[in-house]
VEXDONU-512351 format. One record per residue (C-alpha): residue number from 1; residue in one letter; x, y, z. Coordinates in pm, 1 decimal, m for minus. Each point is the difference from the previous one (the first is absolute). Example, Ala and Ser with C-alpha at 12.3 -4.5 7.8 and 13.67 -1.06 7.14 Angstrom:
<rec><k>1</k><r>A</r><u>1230.0</u><v>m450.0</v><w>780.0</w></rec>
<rec><k>2</k><r>S</r><u>137.0</u><v>344.0</v><w>m66.0</w></rec>
//
This chain:
<rec><k>1</k><r>X</r><u>m648.0</u><v>22166.9</v><w>16605.1</w></rec>
<rec><k>2</k><r>X</r><u>346.7</u><v>m81.9</v><w>m131.3</w></rec>
<rec><k>3</k><r>X</r><u>221.8</u><v>m273.8</v><w>136.8</w></rec>
<rec><k>4</k><r>X</r><u>251.3</u><v>259.5</v><w>120.4</w></rec>
<rec><k>5</k><r>X</r><u>m259.8</u><v>192.8</v><w>200.4</w></rec>
<rec><k>6</k><r>X</r><u>m123.8</u><v>m326.9</v><w>155.4</w></rec>
<rec><k>7</k><r>X</r><u>359.6</u><v>m85.0</v><w>95.7</w></rec>
<rec><k>8</k><r>X</r><u>44.7</u><v>349.4</v><w>142.4</w></rec>
<rec><k>9</k><r>X</r><u>m312.7</u><v>m39.8</v><w>217.4</w></rec>
<rec><k>10</k><r>X</r><u>125.2</u><v>m331.6</v><w>144.5</w></rec>
<rec><k>11</k><r>X</r><u>380.3</u><v>15.5</v><w>6.7</w></rec>
<rec><k>12</k><r>X</r><u>48.5</u><v>248.1</v><w>282.0</w></rec>
<rec><k>13</k><r>X</r><u>m270.8</u><v>m134.8</v><w>235.6</w></rec>
<rec><k>14</k><r>X</r><u>125.5</u><v>m357.9</v><w>m46.1</w></rec>
<rec><k>15</k><r>X</r><u>356.9</u><v>113.8</v><w>68.2</w></rec>
<rec><k>16</k><r>X</r><u>m100.3</u><v>195.1</v><w>311.8</w></rec>
<rec><k>17</k><r>X</r><u>m222.2</u><v>m275.7</v><w>141.6</w></rec>
<rec><k>18</k><r>X</r><u>252.6</u><v>m277.8</v><w>m57.5</w></rec>
<rec><k>19</k><r>X</r><u>280.0</u><v>215.7</v><w>143.5</w></rec>
<rec><k>20</k><r>X</r><u>m209.9</u><v>63.3</v><w>312.8</w></rec>
<rec><k>21</k><r>X</r><u>m65.0</u><v>m372.1</v><w>38.8</w></rec>
<rec><k>22</k><r>X</r><u>369.8</u><v>m82.3</v><w>m43.9</w></rec>
<rec><k>23</k><r>X</r><u>102.5</u><v>277.1</v><w>240.7</w></rec>
<rec><k>24</k><r>X</r><u>m226.5</u><v>m126.0</v><w>279.3</w></rec>
<rec><k>25</k><r>X</r><u>86.5</u><v>m368.4</v><w>m46.5</w></rec>
<rec><k>26</k><r>X</r><u>369.7</u><v>86.4</v><w>m47.2</w></rec>
<rec><k>27</k><r>X</r><u>11.7</u><v>186.8</v><w>331.0</w></rec>
<rec><k>28</k><r>X</r><u>m172.2</u><v>m295.3</v><w>170.6</w></rec>
<rec><k>29</k><r>X</r><u>258.5</u><v>m235.7</v><w>m152.3</w></rec>
<rec><k>30</k><r>X</r><u>285.0</u><v>227.2</v><w>108.2</w></rec>
<rec><k>31</k><r>X</r><u>m115.6</u><v>m21.6</v><w>361.9</w></rec>
<rec><k>32</k><r>X</r><u>m77.8</u><v>m375.6</v><w>m32.0</w></rec>
<rec><k>33</k><r>X</r><u>m366.6</u><v>66.9</v><w>77.3</w></rec>
<rec><k>34</k><r>X</r><u>m141.5</u><v>m136.5</v><w>m325.6</w></rec>
<rec><k>35</k><r>X</r><u>m240.3</u><v>m286.1</v><w>m49.3</w></rec>
<rec><k>36</k><r>X</r><u>29.8</u><v>m254.6</v><w>m278.0</w></rec>
<rec><k>37</k><r>X</r><u>m272.2</u><v>186.2</v><w>m191.0</w></rec>
<rec><k>38</k><r>X</r><u>188.7</u><v>331.4</v><w>41.0</w></rec>
<rec><k>39</k><r>X</r><u>304.2</u><v>m156.0</v><w>m166.5</w></rec>
<rec><k>40</k><r>X</r><u>m204.7</u><v>m147.6</v><w>m285.7</w></rec>
<rec><k>41</k><r>X</r><u>m179.4</u><v>331.6</v><w>m55.0</w></rec>
<rec><k>42</k><r>X</r><u>335.3</u><v>182.2</v><w>5.1</w></rec>
<rec><k>43</k><r>X</r><u>142.3</u><v>m230.8</v><w>m266.3</w></rec>
<rec><k>44</k><r>X</r><u>m301.4</u><v>27.0</v><w>m231.5</w></rec>
<rec><k>45</k><r>X</r><u>m49.0</u><v>372.8</v><w>59.8</w></rec>
<rec><k>46</k><r>X</r><u>356.2</u><v>47.1</v><w>m122.9</w></rec>
<rec><k>47</k><r>X</r><u>m101.7</u><v>m142.0</v><w>m339.1</w></rec>
<rec><k>48</k><r>X</r><u>m302.3</u><v>229.5</v><w>m11.1</w></rec>
<rec><k>49</k><r>X</r><u>230.2</u><v>288.9</v><w>93.0</w></rec>
<rec><k>50</k><r>X</r><u>245.7</u><v>m88.0</v><w>m279.7</w></rec>
<rec><k>51</k><r>X</r><u>m283.5</u><v>m11.3</v><w>m254.9</w></rec>
<rec><k>52</k><r>X</r><u>m157.9</u><v>322.2</v><w>131.1</w></rec>
<rec><k>53</k><r>X</r><u>332.9</u><v>182.9</v><w>7.7</w></rec>
<rec><k>54</k><r>X</r><u>82.8</u><v>m121.2</v><w>m350.2</w></rec>
<rec><k>55</k><r>X</r><u>m334.5</u><v>126.3</v><w>m130.0</w></rec>
<rec><k>56</k><r>X</r><u>51.2</u><v>326.4</v><w>189.6</w></rec>
<rec><k>57</k><r>X</r><u>335.9</u><v>48.9</v><w>m174.6</w></rec>
<rec><k>58</k><r>X</r><u>m155.7</u><v>m79.0</v><w>m339.7</w></rec>
<rec><k>59</k><r>X</r><u>m281.7</u><v>254.8</v><w>33.8</w></rec>
<rec><k>60</k><r>X</r><u>235.4</u><v>261.3</v><w>148.2</w></rec>
<rec><k>61</k><r>X</r><u>302.3</u><v>m73.6</v><w>m220.7</w></rec>
<rec><k>62</k><r>X</r><u>71.3</u><v>361.9</v><w>m92.0</w></rec>
<rec><k>63</k><r>X</r><u>m3.6</u><v>120.4</v><w>361.9</w></rec>
<rec><k>64</k><r>X</r><u>206.4</u><v>m304.2</v><w>99.1</w></rec>
<rec><k>65</k><r>X</r><u>275.4</u><v>84.3</v><w>m247.7</w></rec>
<rec><k>66</k><r>X</r><u>m3.4</u><v>366.5</v><w>108.0</w></rec>
<rec><k>67</k><r>X</r><u>70.2</u><v>m107.6</v><w>360.7</w></rec>
<rec><k>68</k><r>X</r><u>313.6</u><v>m183.1</v><w>m109.6</w></rec>
<rec><k>69</k><r>X</r><u>144.3</u><v>310.4</v><w>m159.3</w></rec>
<rec><k>70</k><r>X</r><u>60.7</u><v>127.4</v><w>354.3</w></rec>
<rec><k>71</k><r>X</r><u>290.2</u><v>m110.6</v><w>218.3</w></rec>
<rec><k>72</k><r>X</r><u>m201.6</u><v>m96.2</v><w>311.8</w></rec>
<rec><k>73</k><r>X</r><u>m194.3</u><v>m261.6</v><w>m198.1</w></rec>
<rec><k>74</k><r>X</r><u>314.8</u><v>m132.7</v><w>m165.1</w></rec>
<rec><k>75</k><r>X</r><u>186.8</u><v>m19.9</v><w>330.3</w></rec>
<rec><k>76</k><r>X</r><u>m295.2</u><v>m169.3</v><w>174.1</w></rec>
<rec><k>77</k><r>X</r><u>m39.9</u><v>m254.8</v><w>m279.1</w></rec>
<rec><k>78</k><r>X</r><u>375.5</u><v>m65.6</v><w>m8.0</w></rec>
<rec><k>79</k><r>X</r><u>27.4</u><v>m47.8</v><w>376.4</w></rec>
<rec><k>80</k><r>X</r><u>m304.6</u><v>m226.2</v><w>18.7</w></rec>
<rec><k>81</k><r>X</r><u>121.4</u><v>m198.5</v><w>m301.4</w></rec>
<rec><k>82</k><r>X</r><u>340.1</u><v>m46.0</v><w>164.6</w></rec>
<rec><k>83</k><r>X</r><u>m169.5</u><v>m105.0</v><w>325.4</w></rec>
<rec><k>84</k><r>X</r><u>m202.4</u><v>m258.7</v><w>m192.4</w></rec>
<rec><k>85</k><r>X</r><u>316.3</u><v>m143.4</v><w>m156.6</w></rec>
<rec><k>86</k><r>X</r><u>173.5</u><v>m13.7</v><w>340.7</w></rec>
<rec><k>87</k><r>X</r><u>m302.8</u><v>m177.4</v><w>151.5</w></rec>
<rec><k>88</k><r>X</r><u>80.3</u><v>m305.5</v><w>m214.0</w></rec>
<rec><k>89</k><r>X</r><u>356.9</u><v>m29.5</v><w>128.8</w></rec>
<rec><k>90</k><r>X</r><u>75.0</u><v>m262.9</v><w>268.0</w></rec>
<rec><k>91</k><r>X</r><u>107.8</u><v>247.7</v><w>268.1</w></rec>
<rec><k>92</k><r>X</r><u>m94.8</u><v>42.2</v><w>362.6</w></rec>
<rec><k>93</k><r>X</r><u>67.0</u><v>m170.9</v><w>332.8</w></rec>
<rec><k>94</k><r>X</r><u>m111.7</u><v>m345.3</v><w>m121.4</w></rec>
<rec><k>95</k><r>X</r><u>151.9</u><v>11.3</v><w>m350.1</w></rec>
<rec><k>96</k><r>X</r><u>307.6</u><v>m204.9</v><w>92.3</w></rec>
<rec><k>97</k><r>X</r><u>m205.7</u><v>m251.3</v><w>199.0</w></rec>
<rec><k>98</k><r>X</r><u>m145.7</u><v>m155.4</v><w>m316.6</w></rec>
<rec><k>99</k><r>X</r><u>m359.5</u><v>m112.1</v><w>m30.4</w></rec>
<rec><k>100</k><r>X</r><u>m246.8</u><v>81.4</v><w>274.8</w></rec>
<rec><k>101</k><r>X</r><u>m3.5</u><v>m262.9</v><w>273.1</w></rec>
<rec><k>102</k><r>X</r><u>m380.5</u><v>m11.7</v><w>20.2</w></rec>
<rec><k>103</k><r>X</r><u>m30.4</u><v>m75.2</v><w>m371.8</w></rec>
<rec><k>104</k><r>X</r><u>274.8</u><v>m261.2</v><w>19.7</w></rec>
<rec><k>105</k><r>X</r><u>m173.7</u><v>m171.1</v><w>294.8</w></rec>
<rec><k>106</k><r>X</r><u>m337.5</u><v>m5.7</v><w>m175.2</w></rec>
<rec><k>107</k><r>X</r><u>167.5</u><v>m125.6</v><w>m318.2</w></rec>
<rec><k>108</k><r>X</r><u>160.5</u><v>m284.8</v><w>192.3</w></rec>
<rec><k>109</k><r>X</r><u>m327.2</u><v>m84.1</v><w>172.9</w></rec>
<rec><k>110</k><r>X</r><u>m210.4</u><v>m19.9</v><w>m317.7</w></rec>
<rec><k>111</k><r>X</r><u>264.1</u><v>m221.3</v><w>m161.1</w></rec>
<rec><k>112</k><r>X</r><u>30.1</u><v>m236.3</v><w>296.4</w></rec>
<rec><k>113</k><r>X</r><u>m205.2</u><v>m319.0</v><w>32.7</w></rec>
<rec><k>114</k><r>X</r><u>m308.1</u><v>30.3</v><w>221.1</w></rec>
<rec><k>115</k><r>X</r><u>165.5</u><v>m239.9</v><w>245.8</w></rec>
<rec><k>116</k><r>X</r><u>276.3</u><v>259.8</v><w>57.4</w></rec>
<rec><k>117</k><r>X</r><u>m253.3</u><v>285.7</v><w>17.5</w></rec>
<rec><k>118</k><r>X</r><u>m192.4</u><v>m194.8</v><w>265.3</w></rec>
<rec><k>119</k><r>X</r><u>317.8</u><v>m41.8</v><w>207.2</w></rec>
<rec><k>120</k><r>X</r><u>73.3</u><v>370.3</v><w>m40.5</w></rec>
<rec><k>121</k><r>X</r><u>m344.5</u><v>103.6</v><w>122.9</w></rec>
<rec><k>122</k><r>X</r><u>m24.9</u><v>m267.9</v><w>268.0</w></rec>
<rec><k>123</k><r>X</r><u>m305.6</u><v>m158.3</v><w>m158.0</w></rec>
<rec><k>124</k><r>X</r><u>m55.7</u><v>m371.6</v><w>m52.7</w></rec>
<rec><k>125</k><r>X</r><u>92.6</u><v>m89.7</v><w>m358.8</w></rec>
<rec><k>126</k><r>X</r><u>m324.2</u><v>m188.8</v><w>m67.8</w></rec>
<rec><k>127</k><r>X</r><u>m205.5</u><v>288.1</v><w>141.9</w></rec>
<rec><k>128</k><r>X</r><u>166.7</u><v>255.5</v><w>m228.6</w></rec>
<rec><k>129</k><r>X</r><u>m41.5</u><v>m225.5</v><w>m304.2</w></rec>
<rec><k>130</k><r>X</r><u>m366.2</u><v>m50.6</v><w>94.4</w></rec>
<rec><k>131</k><r>X</r><u>m60.9</u><v>373.3</v><w>39.8</w></rec>
<rec><k>132</k><r>X</r><u>162.9</u><v>66.2</v><w>m337.7</w></rec>
<rec><k>133</k><r>X</r><u>m223.7</u><v>m260.3</v><w>m165.8</w></rec>
<rec><k>134</k><r>X</r><u>m308.2</u><v>134.2</v><w>176.7</w></rec>
<rec><k>135</k><r>X</r><u>85.7</u><v>349.4</v><w>m127.9</w></rec>
<rec><k>136</k><r>X</r><u>1.1</u><v>m128.5</v><w>m357.7</w></rec>
<rec><k>137</k><r>X</r><u>367.8</u><v>m77.7</v><w>m50.0</w></rec>
<rec><k>138</k><r>X</r><u>m73.0</u><v>m335.0</v><w>m164.0</w></rec>
<rec><k>139</k><r>X</r><u>289.6</u><v>m239.9</v><w>m11.2</w></rec>
<rec><k>140</k><r>X</r><u>154.4</u><v>139.4</v><w>318.1</w></rec>
<rec><k>141</k><r>X</r><u>234.4</u><v>m249.5</v><w>161.9</w></rec>
<rec><k>142</k><r>X</r><u>303.3</u><v>0.6</v><w>228.6</w></rec>
<rec><k>143</k><r>X</r><u>234.5</u><v>52.3</v><w>m297.4</w></rec>
<rec><k>144</k><r>X</r><u>m213.0</u><v>269.4</v><w>m169.3</w></rec>
<rec><k>145</k><r>X</r><u>111.9</u><v>361.2</v><w>4.5</w></rec>
<rec><k>146</k><r>X</r><u>m222.4</u><v>303.0</v><w>35.2</w></rec>
<rec><k>147</k><r>X</r><u>151.3</u><v>133.5</v><w>m322.9</w></rec>
<rec><k>148</k><r>X</r><u>m86.3</u><v>m320.9</v><w>m184.2</w></rec>
<rec><k>149</k><r>X</r><u>m351.8</u><v>m16.0</v><w>142.6</w></rec>
<rec><k>150</k><r>X</r><u>m70.1</u><v>359.7</v><w>m102.8</w></rec>
<rec><k>151</k><r>X</r><u>55.1</u><v>m82.7</v><w>m367.1</w></rec>
<rec><k>152</k><r>X</r><u>160.6</u><v>337.9</v><w>m68.8</w></rec>
<rec><k>153</k><r>X</r><u>m303.4</u><v>192.4</v><w>131.5</w></rec>
<rec><k>154</k><r>X</r><u>130.9</u><v>276.6</v><w>227.8</w></rec>
<rec><k>155</k><r>X</r><u>m330.2</u><v>22.7</v><w>187.7</w></rec>
<rec><k>156</k><r>X</r><u>7.0</u><v>m371.8</v><w>76.9</w></rec>
<rec><k>157</k><r>X</r><u>367.8</u><v>27.8</v><w>95.2</w></rec>
<rec><k>158</k><r>X</r><u>m77.6</u><v>275.3</v><w>251.9</w></rec>
<rec><k>159</k><r>X</r><u>m302.2</u><v>m196.5</v><w>123.9</w></rec>
<rec><k>160</k><r>X</r><u>220.2</u><v>m305.8</v><w>53.3</w></rec>
<rec><k>161</k><r>X</r><u>255.6</u><v>204.3</v><w>194.5</w></rec>
<rec><k>162</k><r>X</r><u>m275.2</u><v>147.6</v><w>214.6</w></rec>
<rec><k>163</k><r>X</r><u>m152.5</u><v>m340.8</v><w>61.3</w></rec>
<rec><k>164</k><r>X</r><u>334.3</u><v>m153.3</v><w>97.7</w></rec>
<rec><k>165</k><r>X</r><u>85.6</u><v>283.4</v><w>238.6</w></rec>
<rec><k>166</k><r>X</r><u>m344.2</u><v>27.5</v><w>159.3</w></rec>
<rec><k>167</k><r>X</r><u>m44.6</u><v>m239.8</v><w>290.1</w></rec>
<rec><k>168</k><r>X</r><u>m287.8</u><v>m244.1</v><w>m44.7</w></rec>
<rec><k>169</k><r>X</r><u>m315.3</u><v>92.5</v><w>185.5</w></rec>
<rec><k>170</k><r>X</r><u>m100.8</u><v>m240.6</v><w>268.6</w></rec>
<rec><k>171</k><r>X</r><u>m356.9</u><v>m120.1</v><w>9.9</w></rec>
<rec><k>172</k><r>X</r><u>m167.1</u><v>m22.1</v><w>338.8</w></rec>
<rec><k>173</k><r>X</r><u>m242.0</u><v>m288.1</v><w>41.7</w></rec>
//
């Protein structure tokens, strides 16, 4: 079996399956009904879709070029290409407002000392520092920042934010 026939057997099914996965998870995301796993699957399925579609174009190159001899395909590609370019422009109701407020607030929080974060959340400073240390953020102190404690690791940064914003659980004795 040649490499081209193997590609032909796989390209279309991979493209269809990954498109179906992206369609379902995309609709869930549109209606804000997705789970964290839906979003992750959507992001990775898009890469599988890109690879599958690329292989599909390679094995069907002749038919692909024939389609673009017709005006409907040219117009569709031109309109979608223009829409893609426009999607990168800073336009819309919040364009003049500058950066998103939620991102700015989180950015300020992760750069603030834990003593300020504790005041913000209403938690005792020593308790927050203790919880950070207990969670593995070694070296946590009143002047430490969540950004500094994360060491550039985005997962640890998000974990630190979550820890700081989650009220401590009370133990009943």
